[in-house]
TINU-325365 format. One record per atom (N, C-alpha, C): residue in one letter; chain; atom name; x, y, z. Coordinates in pm, whole numbers. Each point is the difference from the previous one (the first is absolute). Layout:
// TINU-325365
REC; a; A; CA; X; Y; Z
...
//
This chain:
// TINU-325365
REC; m; A; N; -4314; -3647; 1801
REC; m; A; CA; -110; 107; -40
REC; m; A; C; -171; -85; 28
REC; i; A; N; -78; 67; 62
REC; i; A; CA; -111; -36; 34
REC; i; A; C; -85; 95; -45
REC; i; A; N; -115; 25; -100
REC; i; A; CA; -128; 49; -11
REC; i; A; C; -135; -22; 96
REC; g; A; N; -71; 116; 89
REC; g; A; CA; -86; -13; -7
REC; g; A; C; -109; 27; -14
REC; t; A; N; -99; 9; -54
REC; t; A; CA; -159; 78; -66
REC; t; A; C; -37; -61; 134
REC; l; A; N; -118; 114; -24
REC; l; A; CA; -153; 16; 36
REC; l; A; C; -79; 108; -62
REC; q; A; N; -136; -90; -2
REC; q; A; CA; -72; 15; -71
REC; q; A; C; -113; 53; 68
REC; v; A; N; -72; 98; 11
REC; v; A; CA; -130; 38; 112
REC; v; A; C; -104; 18; -121
REC; k; A; N; -106; -42; 70
REC; k; A; CA; -136; 84; -42
REC; k; A; C; -98; 43; 87
REC; l; A; N; 27; 141; -49
REC; l; A; CA; -103; 60; 95
REC; l; A; C; -85; 74; -31
REC; r; A; N; -113; 51; 84
REC; r; A; CA; -135; 37; -25
REC; r; A; C; 10; 129; 84
REC; i; A; N; -55; 131; -101
REC; i; A; CA; 22; 97; 79
REC; i; A; C; -193; 82; -35
REC; p; A; N; -37; 4; 153
REC; p; A; CA; -186; -18; 15
REC; p; A; C; -49; 104; -54
REC; d; A; N; 70; 115; 18
REC; d; A; CA; -21; 150; 44
REC; d; A; C; 1; 72; -142
REC; a; A; N; 132; -99; -109
REC; a; A; CA; 13; 95; -125
REC; a; A; C; -128; 1; -53
REC; d; A; N; -56; 135; -69
REC; d; A; CA; -94; 0; -81
REC; d; A; C; 11; 51; -158
REC; s; A; N; 189; -32; 30
REC; s; A; CA; 70; 83; -214
REC; s; A; C; 114; -60; 31
REC; l; A; N; 72; -35; -117
REC; l; A; CA; 105; -5; -8
REC; l; A; C; 131; 74; 77
REC; k; A; N; -58; 158; -73
REC; k; A; CA; 71; 60; 120
REC; k; A; C; 56; -3; 131
REC; a; A; N; -121; -25; 99
REC; a; A; CA; -25; -44; 122
REC; a; A; C; 60; -87; 37
REC; k; A; N; 4; -142; -82
REC; k; A; CA; 82; -83; 27
REC; k; A; C; 134; -32; 2
REC; r; A; N; 4; 74; -158
REC; r; A; CA; 188; 76; -12
REC; r; A; C; 43; 54; 127
REC; f; A; N; -56; 70; 65
REC; f; A; CA; 53; 89; 126
REC; f; A; C; -1; -92; 102
REC; v; A; N; -24; -115; 67
REC; v; A; CA; 17; -96; 108
REC; v; A; C; 102; -72; -109
REC; i; A; N; -4; -64; -65
REC; i; A; CA; 107; -90; -84
REC; i; A; C; 107; 50; 31
REC; r; A; N; 78; 129; -50
REC; r; A; CA; 46; 77; -13
REC; r; A; C; 93; 76; 143
REC; s; A; N; -59; 29; 90
REC; s; A; CA; -6; -19; 99
REC; s; A; C; 100; -154; 67
REC; m; A; N; -90; -61; 35
REC; m; A; CA; 69; -121; 19
REC; m; A; C; 135; -11; -38
REC; v; A; N; 9; -13; -194
REC; v; A; CA; 118; -61; -42
REC; v; A; C; 88; 140; 66
REC; d; A; N; 10; 92; 40
REC; d; A; CA; 78; 111; -26
REC; d; A; C; 80; -17; 141
REC; r; A; N; -91; -27; 82
REC; r; A; CA; 7; -30; 174
REC; r; A; C; 81; -133; 6
REC; i; A; N; -29; -92; -82
REC; i; A; CA; 57; -133; 30
REC; i; A; C; 139; 0; -74
REC; r; A; N; 12; 53; -158
REC; r; A; CA; 135; 40; -22
REC; r; A; C; 82; 77; 74
REC; a; A; N; -24; 78; 73
REC; a; A; CA; 60; 116; 138
REC; a; A; C; 65; -120; 84
REC; r; A; N; -107; -52; 54
REC; r; A; CA; 94; -121; 94
REC; r; A; C; 84; -107; -14
REC; f; A; N; -42; -77; -117
REC; f; A; CA; 43; -106; 14
REC; f; A; C; 87; 29; -196
REC; n; A; N; 113; -53; 18
REC; n; A; CA; 71; -60; -142
REC; n; A; C; -45; -80; -87
REC; l; A; N; -97; 84; -124
REC; l; A; CA; -20; -157; -82
REC; l; A; C; -117; 83; -53
REC; s; A; N; -38; -73; -102
REC; s; A; CA; -82; 11; -119
REC; s; A; C; -141; -14; 24
REC; i; A; N; -128; 112; -13
REC; i; A; CA; -96; -39; 8
REC; i; A; C; -90; 85; -94
REC; s; A; N; -99; -15; -79
REC; s; A; CA; -89; 51; -111
REC; s; A; C; -111; -59; 41
REC; e; A; N; -136; 61; -105
REC; e; A; CA; -119; -89; -34
REC; e; A; C; 23; -34; -104
REC; i; A; N; 2; -202; -24
REC; i; A; CA; -27; -52; -90
REC; i; A; C; -90; -13; -72
REC; g; A; N; -162; 10; 49
REC; g; A; CA; -94; -28; -54
REC; g; A; C; -95; 57; 69
REC; s; A; N; -191; 4; -67
REC; s; A; CA; -88; 72; 87
REC; s; A; C; 39; 111; -43
REC; q; A; N; 26; 127; -76
REC; q; A; CA; 60; 84; -23
REC; q; A; C; -130; 47; -67
REC; d; A; N; -108; -16; -70
REC; d; A; CA; -121; 84; -34
REC; d; A; C; -144; -36; 64
REC; s; A; N; 31; -75; 161
REC; s; A; CA; -89; -46; 55
REC; s; A; C; 7; 130; 142
REC; w; A; N; -99; 58; 24
REC; w; A; CA; 16; 99; 95
REC; w; A; C; 18; -72; 162
REC; q; A; N; -31; -128; -23
REC; q; A; CA; 16; -27; 205
REC; q; A; C; 75; -151; -47
REC; m; A; N; 38; -24; -81
REC; m; A; CA; 125; -139; 56
REC; m; A; C; 142; 52; -114
REC; a; A; N; 47; -39; 85
REC; a; A; CA; 179; 17; -54
REC; a; A; C; 69; -139; 15
REC; l; A; N; 110; -30; -53
REC; l; A; CA; 106; -87; -6
REC; l; A; C; 138; 56; 18
REC; l; A; N; 73; 16; 138
REC; l; A; CA; 106; 31; 15
REC; l; A; C; 77; -92; -30
REC; g; A; N; 147; 4; -43
REC; g; A; CA; 95; -92; -43
REC; g; A; C; 127; 45; 44
REC; v; A; N; 82; -39; 115
REC; v; A; CA; 122; 7; 66
REC; v; A; C; 92; -92; -13
REC; a; A; N; 122; 58; -12
REC; a; A; CA; 141; -84; -57
REC; a; A; C; 121; 15; 88
REC; m; A; N; -6; -58; 37
REC; m; A; CA; 178; 7; 117
REC; m; A; C; 82; -120; -48
REC; i; A; N; 154; 66; -9
REC; i; A; CA; 141; -93; -16
REC; i; A; C; 39; -17; 135
REC; g; A; N; 31; -131; 3
REC; g; A; CA; 136; 3; 150
REC; g; A; C; 99; -132; -30
REC; s; A; N; 29; 25; 139
REC; s; A; CA; 50; -155; 1
REC; s; A; C; -41; -78; 111
REC; e; A; N; -80; 91; 62
REC; e; A; CA; -39; -119; 105
REC; e; A; C; -176; -8; 3
REC; q; A; N; -1; -96; -6
REC; q; A; CA; -184; -1; 3
REC; q; A; C; -92; -39; 113
REC; r; A; N; 52; 27; 89
REC; r; A; CA; -35; 32; 151
REC; r; A; C; -66; 161; 1
REC; f; A; N; 172; 34; -10
REC; f; A; CA; 14; 147; -16
REC; f; A; C; -151; 36; -72
REC; m; A; N; -5; -52; -117
REC; m; A; CA; -82; 89; -131
REC; m; A; C; -130; -47; 12
REC; n; A; N; -23; -75; 101
REC; n; A; CA; -102; -98; 67
REC; n; A; C; -112; 154; 115
REC; q; A; N; 118; 21; 98
REC; q; A; CA; -29; 84; 76
REC; q; A; C; -69; 168; -51
REC; v; A; N; 106; 4; -102
REC; v; A; CA; -39; 144; -27
REC; v; A; C; -164; -21; -103
REC; l; A; N; -22; -94; -89
REC; l; A; CA; -101; -19; -45
REC; l; A; C; -134; 24; 62
REC; s; A; N; 35; -75; 116
REC; s; A; CA; -109; -33; 98
REC; s; A; C; -30; 127; 96
REC; k; A; N; 81; 93; 32
REC; k; A; CA; -48; 175; 24
REC; k; A; C; -26; 21; -109
REC; v; A; N; 9; 0; -123
REC; v; A; CA; -59; 59; -134
REC; v; A; C; -153; -29; 46
REC; m; A; N; -32; -100; 8
REC; m; A; CA; -99; -68; 11
REC; m; A; C; -101; 39; 146
REC; d; A; N; 57; -6; 135
REC; d; A; CA; -18; 86; 102
REC; d; A; C; -72; 122; -53
REC; i; A; N; 107; 109; -119
REC; i; A; CA; -71; 128; 46
REC; i; A; C; -127; -2; -140
REC; l; A; N; 32; -51; -87
REC; l; A; CA; -107; -53; -50
REC; l; A; C; -168; -25; 54
REC; r; A; N; 2; -103; 85
REC; r; A; CA; -109; -44; 60
REC; r; A; C; -40; 107; 118
REC; g; A; N; 121; 57; 55
REC; g; A; CA; -34; 131; 106
REC; g; A; C; -42; 152; -59
REC; e; A; N; 15; -23; -99
REC; e; A; CA; -113; 145; -109
REC; e; A; C; -140; 16; -27
REC; r; A; N; -67; 78; 118
REC; r; A; CA; -116; -8; -28
REC; r; A; C; -87; 44; -85
REC; r; A; N; 52; -21; -140
REC; r; A; CA; -22; 88; -86
REC; r; A; C; -82; -126; -148
REC; l; A; N; 110; -90; 66
REC; l; A; CA; -9; -100; -152
REC; l; A; C; -22; -144; 97
REC; e; A; N; -54; -80; -67
REC; e; A; CA; -33; -137; 77
REC; e; A; C; 144; -97; -88
REC; v; A; N; 69; -62; 34
REC; v; A; CA; -1; -150; -50
REC; v; A; C; -14; -99; -16
REC; i; A; N; -36; -32; -169
REC; i; A; CA; -104; -115; -12
REC; i; A; C; 118; -112; 1
REC; d; A; N; 136; -43; -86
REC; d; A; CA; 53; -60; 0
REC; d; A; C; 147; -2; 2
REC; s; A; N; 115; -64; 27
REC; s; A; CA; 147; 13; -20
REC; s; A; C; 16; -113; -65
REC; r; A; N; 127; -7; -73
REC; r; A; CA; 94; -95; -26
REC; r; A; C; 181; 51; -8
REC; l; A; N; -1; -78; 70
REC; l; A; CA; 164; -12; 81
REC; l; A; C; 99; -121; -90
REC; e; A; N; 80; 44; -82
REC; e; A; CA; 96; -101; -36
REC; e; A; C; 138; 39; -32
REC; f; A; N; 92; -85; 19
REC; f; A; CA; 151; 2; -11
REC; f; A; C; 86; -83; -80
REC; l; A; N; 95; 47; -123
REC; l; A; CA; -14; -57; -51
REC; l; A; C; 161; 8; -30
//
C-alpha cells in the first residue's frame, strides 16, 4: 500500500472576503473530487482572504499511477485563472 500526499499553497488574488475565497476553493475542491477518486480539503490559512492551503491524499498500489493522477490535479489547479499556485509538495509513503 502506498499513500500519496500533495500539499498546495494557493493565492486567490481577487478574493476580497472569506466568502469570496471559500467560493473559489469550494468549486475547485468539488471539481477535483468529482473527477478523481481521492480526498481533498482546505487544511490551512482558513482565516486569510487570499491564501489557501489544500491537502490531497490518495491510497493505491502503484506509485506511477498515483503520480500521474496527482500531476493531473496540479494541472487543473495551475489552469484555474481565479487562483495562483504558490508552492506544492508531493510525497509518497
